[in-house]
N, C-alpha and C positions, 0 to 999 in steps of 0.2 A: 721820617715818615714811613719808611720801609719797615722799621722795627715795630712801629705802632700797628701797621697792617699785619705783620707776622704775629704779633701778640693777640690781635683780635681774632685772627684765623685759628690760632691754637685754642683760644677760649671756646670758639664755636665747635671746634673738633672735640674738645674735652666734654662740652655740654652734650654733644650728640652721642658720645660714648656712654656718658652717664645715663642718658635717656634710654639708650639701647640696653644697658645693663639693668636698669630699672624694669624695663619691659620684660627682659629675659627672666629676671628675678620674680617678677609678678606672675609671669606665665608658669614658671617653675613651681612657685608656691601654690597657685591654683591647680596646676596639674597634679602635684603631689597630694594636695588636699582632696581633689576629685578622686584620685586613685584610692586613697585610704577610705573615703566615704563609700565608694562603690565596691572595690575589689579586695580590700584587706579583710582577713578573717575577723569576724565580730561576734562569734558565739563562744561563751565560756565553756570550758570542758566540764564534763560531769552531767550534762543534760541530754537525755535520750530522746524525748519527744516534746513537742508543743501540741497541746490539745486546744482546738478552737471549737467551741460549742455552736450548735445551730442557732442562727439569728444574732450572733455576736457582731458588734460594731468594731470599727478600727480602733476606737479608743479603748475598748475592752481588751482587744488583742495587745495593744501597746501597753496597757496597764499590767497585763499578765507577764509580758516580757520584762517589765521593770520589777514587779513584785517577786518574781521567781528568779531574778538575777541571771537571766538567760544571756543577755547581751553585755559586751564589754563597753560599748558606747551607744546609749539609747538615742542620743541627740542625732548622731549620724544616720541611724536607722530611720528616725522620723523624717529627716531631710530626704533620704533616698526614697522612702515610701511615698512621699509627696511628689517627688520628681518622676517616679515610675507609675504614678496613678494607681497605687494600691489601696489608698484610703477608702475608696468606694467599690472595691472588688474583693471583699473578704469572703473566703469560702471555708466552711467548717471542715474539720477533719483531724486526723492524727498524723502529725508531720515529724519525720525523722530528723534529728539534729546531730551535728558533729562540729567539732571545734574549727574545722577548716571552712565553714560556711561564711561567705562574705554577705554583706547586705544585699548585693545584686542577686546572688544565687538564692538566698533565703527568700527574698521578696518574689522572685520568679517562681519558686516552688509554691509559695502561698497563693500567688495570683492564679496559677494554673490548677490549683487543687491537687497537686501531685503528692497525695498522701500515701502512707504505707499501710497496707491492709492488716487487719488483726487476724491472727490464727486462733480459732476457737476449737478446742479439743475437749470433749466430754464423754463420760461413760459412767454407768452404775450409779447415777443419781436417783435416789429412791423416790423423792417427792417432787412434784412439779414446782412447789415453792422453793425447794433447794435449787432446782434448775434455773428458775427465774432469778434467784439471787446470784447464782454463778454467772449467768449471762450479763446481768446488770453491772457486774464489776469489769466486764470486758468491753462493752460497747457503751455509747452515750445514753441509750435508753435505760431507765432504771427498772428495778425488779417490779415496782408497783405497776408500771405501764405494761410490762409483759404479762403479769398475772391478770391484769384487767382484760387483756385480749384472750388469754387462756380461758377465762371465766365468762366470756361473752358468747352466748349461744348464737347470736346473729353473725358474729365475725367468723367463728370456727365452722359454722355451717357452710360458708362460702367454699371451704376446702373439703367438705364432705365428712366432717367430724362432729362429734358432740363434745360438750365440755368434759364429759367423763373419759372419753377415749382419745381426745386430741393429743395427749401426751405420747401416743404411739407414733406420732408424726416425726418425733425427734430421734433420729437414729445415731447411735454412738459413732463418732468419726471425728476427723479434723476438717474444719471448714475455714475458708478465707472470706472475709467481708470487710467493708469499710467500718471504721469505728463509729462514724456518725450515721450509720444505717438506722432508719426509723424502726419502731417495733413492727410496723406493717411490712417493711422491706425485709426485715429479719425473718418473719414468718414465711414470706414468699420464697426466700432463699432456702429455708429448711424444707418447704414443700417441694421445691424443684428437686432437691436431693432425694426426698422420699419417693417422688414419682419415678425417678431414674432407678432407684433401688428395686421397686416393684416391676421388674421386667415381665414380659409375657410368660417366660419360663416359670418364674416364681408365682405369678398369678395362677397359672395352670396347676401348679402343685397345691396351692391353697384351695383351689376349687375341688381337686381330687380328694382332699380330706374334709370337704364340706365347710370350710371356714373362709370368711372375708379377711383381707389383709389386716384390718384392725383387730379381728379376733385372733389371728395368728400371733400378733404381738402381745395381746392380753394373756394368752396361754403361755407364750414364751417368757413373759415376766414371772409367771408362777414356776416354770421350769428352771429359770435362772435362780430364783430364790431358793429352790429345793436342792439344786445341784452345786456341790462344792467343787466337783471335778467335771470339766467339760465333756469328758469321755462318757459320762453317764447321761448326758442330756438327751440323746436320741431315744434311750430306753425309757426315761421318765416321761418324755413327750408322748411316746407310744402308749404308755400306761394311761395317761390322762385322756388321750383320744379314745382309748377303749372304754373308759368310764363315760365319756360324753356320748358315745354311740349307744351304750347300754341304758342311757338315761339315769345314770347314777350320779350322786353328788360327788364333786371332786374331792372334798374333805382334805383340803390342803392347809397345813398349819400356818404357813406364811401369810395366807389370806386373812386368818384370824388375827395375827399379830398386826397386820396392816389395818384391819377394821378397828382394832382397839387403839391404834396409833401409839403403841408402846413397844418400841424396838429393843427394849432391854430384856424382854421375855425370852428365856432360853428353853423353858419347858411349858408347852401349851397344855394347861390343866383342863379338866372336864368342865369346870365352871365357866371357862372362857368360850366354850363351844356354843353356848346359847346367846352370845352377845349379838344383839339385833343390828345387822348391817347388810346391805346388798353385796358387800365384799366377803361376807362370811360364807365360805363354800361348804360348811358343815350344815348350814341352815337352808341354803338356796341351791337348787339344781342349775347346772349350766355354768357359763363363764361369768365372772364379775363384770360390771358395766365398764370398767377401765383397768389399766394395768396397775399392779401393786408396786411396780418399780420400772425403771427404764431398762428394758431387756437388751442384752448384748446381741450382736449380729449372730454369734455362734448359737445362741438360744433360739433365735428366729429360724435360722437354717435347720436347727435340730427338730423343730416342729414340722417344718416343710419336708424334712427327710427322716421322719420319725421311724424308729425301729419297730417292725411288726412282731409283736409277741402276744401272749395271752395273759400277761400280767395285768392285774387290776388293784393290787395292794403293794405298798412299799413301806419300809420302816428303816430309820437310820441304823447302821450297824453298831453293835454294842462296843466295838473297839474305838469308837470316836474317830475313825479314819476319814469320815466325810462321805463314805460310800454307803449304799443302801442294800438291804435284803429285799428281794422282790418275791411276790407270791401270787398264785392264781386262785387260791382258796382262802376263805376266812380262817379256817383252822390253822393253816401254815402261817398266816399273817399274825394271828394271836400269839403263836410261839415266838415269832420274831419280835413282836411288840413287847412281850414279857421280858425278853433278854435285854432290850434297850432300857425299859423302865427300871429293871434291876440295876443296870449299870449307872443310871442317873441317881438312884438311891444311894449306891455305894460311894458316889462322888458328892453326895449331899447337895445335888442340884434340885432345888424345890420349886423354882419358878423361872 
């Protein structure tokens, strides 16, 4: 009897041990499984960003992750996303990825909208269409949406511009903004920087030379187009201000090239000067209705701090150094112009 009781006790003890081991094994399995689903790195190397467009659903985000092979295990991400209530909290943006991101960290980043801003740097973009194309490659809004606002009289009027001079609002610099910024938010961001640039000191300088800020930029664009060397900008700006004060036509070759929309022209011929356009300063007195290019900050400052001279004529130097010969009389100017035209002929530059 004692042996039977001992045998029964051993069996119960063994069964208890087995049950405990099964429980431990089960807990270990679920614990390890839980750990890997939440905390194990789950992003494949070689992916820099995840872009989530405005209005995207969770299914669209999930499909992007699968199609672009961003995740090592998409099933665990789906499970974690459901557990963490991300499926109905999708936020658009540009999210930085790295191979150490776990499902938990990735989902927390996406849920909170902790995106990395875009750095937008631009300068010397001649046409607003080029500018719109450049910006459209950097943020979610495409070039068509940006051009639409640039050409909307009602929209740009809110900021005090016309569709002709609104391009003066975009000052060459580096800006940080979110990738999913709407076209309207983008314009607002640019205007804020424009407003900060035009300090009371700069506004006072503009008033002293009889120009509005937009007019300063329009003239600066001409100065920028004429000057190969920044050191000449204040002299060129002063020359054009002299012509404006005298009521003379600016007669700037770059405005003719812009009017004809042919930037391959190297020699502005007489027949080009009669091309009918409000941007042709050989035909029309005063400033063009808008800038012929995006002026640099140096050119804007050169207009505001223009050099005071009596020059009213200039011509490129015949040595093709990019510098100019300046003159106060037509007689001296014609001498300079003849030298340059002769140099063009010698190099067979006909157009």
